[in-house]
C-alpha positions, 0 to 999 in steps of 0.5 A: 500500500503506498504511503500517505502523501506528506505535507509540505515542510512549509506548512509546518511552521504555519501549522505550528503558528496556528496552534502556538497561541493556544499551546502556550496556555496548555499545561501538561499534568499527571501522566502527560507530564510524566511522559514528557519528563521521561522523554526529556530527561533521557534526551538531556542526559544523552546530549549532555554527554557530548560535552560534559567531559570536555572540562574534565579532560585534563584531569582524565589525562593525569588520572589514566595516563592518556597521551595528548593525541589519545585524549581526543578519543574520549570525546570522539569515540562517543560522538562518532559512534553516536552519529555513525549509528544514529540512522540505524537506530532510527530505522530500528525504532520504525521496525521494532517499535520505538519504546522497545529500541529506546529501552534497549539503548538506555540499558546499554548507555547506562551500563557503559556509563558505569563501566567508563566511571570504573575504567582503570586505563585509557583503553577501557574508557574509550571502549566504554565511550564508544558503547555509550555512543551506540546506546545513545544512537539507539535511544535518541531517535526514539525520544523524538519519535515517541514524543510525536507518538504520545502527544497530539495537537496542542499538547504536541506543540507544547511538548516540542517546545520543551523538547527543543529547549532542552536540546538547544541548551543541553550541550552548553549545560554539559560544560557547566555541569562538567566543571561543577562535578569535576571540581566537587567530586572527580571526573568519574562522577561525570559518568556515574551521574548517568546511572541513576537517570538511566535506571529511572528511565528504564523502570518508569518508561514502560508505564508512561510511554505508549509503544509506536506501531511496528512497521514491517520491513528490513534493516539496511545493513549496507547503508548503515555500514557505509554511512558509519564507516564514511563518517568515521573515516572522514573525521579520523582524516581531519583529526589525523591531519590536525596532528600530522599535516595533510601530507600524512598518507594515513590522513589522505587515505582515510579522507579519500576512503571516507568520501568514497564510502559516503558517495556509495551510501547515497547510491545505496539509499537511492536504490534500496526499497527500505533505506535508513535515510530515505532520500525523499526526506530531502525532496522538500526544499524547506526540509532539506534546508533545515537539515543543512542548517542543523548540520552547519550550526553545530559545526560553529557552536560546538567548535566554538565551545571547544576552543573557548574552554581551552582559551579560558583554561590555558590563556585566562587560567580559569579552573575547571569550575570557573571555565564551566560557569563561564558558559552561563550566558550561553545557557541563559540565552538559549533557555530564554529564546527557546522557551519563547520561540513558539510565541515568536513563530506564531507572531512572525512566522517560522522563517523570520524566527530562524533567520533571526537566530542564525543572524545572532549566532553569526554575530556572536562568532564574528565577535570572537574572530579578533581574539587575542591573548589580552582579551578578557572574559567580560569584554570579549567572551561573555557577549559572544556566548550570550549572542550565540546561545540566544541564536541557537534557541531560535534556530532549533525550535522552528527547524525541529517543527518543520522537519518532524511535523511533516513526515509520514509517521512510518518514517518519523524514526528515520527523520529523527535519526537524520536530524540528530545525525546532522547535528552530531556529525556537524559537531564532530566535523566542526571540531575536527576541521577547526582543530586542523586550522588551529594546528596549521596556524600554530605550525606556520608561525613556527610555534611548538604544537605541544607547548604553544605560547598564549599568543600562538593559542589566541592567534590559532583560535582567531583563524579557526573562528574565521572559518567558523564564521564562514560556516555560520554565513553559509547557514545564514544564506541557506535560511535566507535563500533556500527556506521558503517564507511562511506567514505568521497566522 
């Protein structure tokens, strides 16, 4: 039987705009509040782990004896496994049932968090982080699919607003919590904190989450293998080049191999009957533009956070706690704008809200480009963080609505998987690309890559922020020229 026709993605912000004035008065109580609480708390803990260990990396290096190069895999093992298997996780939810796959993913994520907290050496910690990524890849697409399954009408608009606020702020909150936990306890508790939350979700979810309908089908093993292998190869090439330069044979081979695998992935998806990434998701112009922006924006924001953390600790000599708390302006900006994005969409339209968000984000990154070793926190860091956070809150909500409210319910898991894969892939590749730019800048200036001066660190970061500004400008152009106008109603 053919699938029911999809609505145009341009209808999504308009539909949300129609419902938003009423949805702002909707209160989720009782079972509905518990359902949303389970979904949001799990999404929060999954997203937190993308950044929560960044502030703790110096302590982890000293505690377990990581080499400088090996330390990057504490973050990359999680991000790459998470992004590489996200599409398979979304498809698994469509076929097996999203609640079932969500619970399996949370069990694995919780167990891996416990293993990582107990890790006696670098190898065990990296394996645990990769297992966390696999668990997150299974659970995360199902959180968004379960939200659309368990809420309808005005309640769905309200739930999407809360969910989007959490998604927008989670990675920055991870830096703040990472600094607090590392200072108050130790880096191991950054992982242990996931255990009670994971256990709570596994025990309570069967009671409050309705299972989605199971769809007949098969797994796209070839698509899953080529997509994950391609992403990992490209990211490895960028990370390797940052340390050894682009003349390194391993970096060049990995880059070429990764590109070939990703091209093969697209060809496989265009020919298989049940792809993990249905290419028709990109047929609508606005939805395709939303996916592109949600790839570019984390390339800017995650790499920005990555470098600002280092600047605070290496140049301004902040403690881990101070470095984490320094991101409060970004968190506040995201929470304020994300919570009010539905009202703004109702009044001004989805495109206008998203365009404002990307413009604020671009301005924040532009502010960081002239950074120097004498740049102070109040004058040169707090303002960009506030602007970037406010912009991110206005970007995530309308594009989440545009993507998820226009797809066939049978493909909600796949759409959620593509959405979150885009964001995580952007985060991983953004850090890798800008790290390569940073390292090459230091090398060109003849400074030591292992012990650069504060002036070399600042100059390298300024060059990296310039590339980040180009990514932000590309997102701005796509939002302006590709996304169709949607009138407020």
